[in-house]
N, C-alpha and C positions, 0 to 999 in steps of 0.2 A: 641699251645703248642705241641711239639713233644712227641710221646709216643713210647716206645720201648717194643716190645713183643717178648721175647725169644721163639724160635720155638722148640728147644730141650735143653737138659741140657749141651750139648757140643758145638754145633755150630749152627749159624743161628739166625737172629733176624729180625722181621718185624718192619719197621719204618713207623709211621703214623703221620699225622699232619704237614706235610711240603710239599710245592710245590717247586720242584727243578728247575723250569724255572726261568729265571731272576737272580737277585742277591740274593744269600743265605747269610744271616747274619753271621759274623764271629763267634758269640757265638753258632749258630746252627752247623757250620762246626766243631767247637771244640767238641760239643756233639756227632756228627756223627762219628768223628775220634775216640773218646773214645769208642763208641759202636762197631766200626769196630775192634779195638784192642781186645776188650773183646769177641766178638761173631764171628769174622773171616769172616762172610758172612752177608750182609745186604740186605733186600728186600724192595724196595720202590714200593708199588703197585699203580696202577691207575695214572701213570705219562705219559699217552698217549699223552698229550699236548706238551711234550718235543720235540724240534727240534733236529736234529743231532748235530748242533752247540752248543746248550744248554747242551746236554748230555756230549759232549767233555769238555765244560767249567766247568761243575760240576766235572768231573773226574780230571781235572787239579788242582782243589782246594786241592787235596791230593797228588800231586806230578807230576813228568814228566810221560807222557803216552808213551807207546811203540807201535810200529807197528809190528804186527805179520808177520814173514817172509814167512809163507806158506799159511795161511788161507786168502782167498779173503776178502776184506773189502769194506767199503763204499768209493766210488770214491772221494767224496769231503772231507771226514773225515776218512782217512785211520786208525785212532786210533780205530775206531768202528768195531766190528765184530758182526754180527747179528746171534744169535742162535735161530732158529725157527724150531719148530716141528709141522708139519701138520699131520693129520690122514693118516696113511699108509706109513709114512717116518720112517727112522731109528731113534733110540734114539740119543739124543745129547751126550750120553755117548761115542759113537763111535768117538767123536772128541778128547777124552783124548789123543789119540796117537799123535795128532797134537799139543796139548798144552804142 
């Protein structure tokens, strides 16, 4: 059973109790869509097992995906952009200008 834990009173919600790899049931997609509309940003923690293809397939459950014209992307799945911050690197906030 999925759990939705709002992170602030205005935006953001952590979603637990679902594995996004493979086939996501339509009723779960409907619940996730409702939470996305309500909270604007959803966090699915511990989904390290997802392949790039599964990530894209999950995103497509919510509509057509776009390919960003400026930010480099995954060669096999250009719909994906990896935001990664390692110690000593600039904050991902610097990407706002590109988005």
